[in-house]
C-alpha positions in Angstrom: -12.6 18.8 10.4 -11.2 18.8 6.9 -13.2 18.7 3.7 -13.3 15.7 1.3 -10.0 14.9 -0.3 -9.6 14.4 -4.0 -9.2 10.8 -5.2 -5.6 11.4 -6.4 -4.6 12.8 -3.0 -6.2 9.7 -1.3 -4.3 7.4 -3.7 -1.0 9.2 -3.0 -1.6 9.1 0.8 -2.3 5.3 0.6 0.8 4.7 -1.5 3.0 6.8 0.9 1.6 4.8 3.8 2.3 1.4 2.2 5.8 2.5 1.2 6.8 3.8 4.6 5.4 0.8 6.3 7.0 -1.7 3.9 10.3 0.0 4.2 10.1 -0.1 8.0 10.0 3.7 8.5 6.6 3.4 10.1 5.0 0.6 12.1 2.4 -1.5 10.5 -0.4 -0.1 12.6 0.1 3.2 10.8 -1.8 1.6 7.9 -5.0 1.3 10.0 -4.5 4.7 11.5 -4.2 6.4 8.1 -7.3 4.4 6.9 -9.2 5.7 9.9 -8.1 9.2 9.3 -9.1 9.0 5.7 -12.5 7.8 6.8 -12.9 10.9 9.0 -11.3 10.1 12.3 -9.8 13.1 14.1 -6.1 12.1 14.5 -3.7 15.1 14.6 -0.6 12.9 14.7 -1.6 11.1 11.5 -2.6 14.3 9.9 0.8 15.8 10.6 2.5 12.7 9.1 0.4 12.9 6.0 1.2 16.6 5.5 4.9 15.9 6.0 4.7 13.0 3.5 2.9 15.2 0.9 5.4 18.0 1.3 8.2 15.6 0.8 6.5 14.2 -2.3 6.4 17.7 -3.7 10.0 18.5 -2.9 11.1 15.1 -4.4 9.1 15.7 -7.6 10.6 19.2 -8.0 14.1 17.9 -7.6 13.7 15.0 -9.9 12.0 17.1 -12.6 14.8 19.7 -12.3 17.3 17.0 -13.0 15.3 15.5 -15.9 14.9 19.0 -17.4 18.7 19.7 -17.0 19.6 16.3 -18.5 17.3 16.7 -21.6 18.3 20.3 -22.0 21.8 19.2 -22.9 20.6 16.4 -25.2 18.9 18.9 -27.5 
């Protein structure tokens, strides 16, 4: 069983879940599955999805910030 997640992590997980469900990448029942997992349910499938989403968030953020830094470097 995992430890308690930080509030920011929970907020990001919920935002990811809403986004993927609203865009049709995940079925609507994923919302309740993630909620249950956040409340302590042992769901390895949801845990794997959440980990993949968080890794994707990190990669996306790194790529975006690299582009932003590159863009502003040339403005100075």
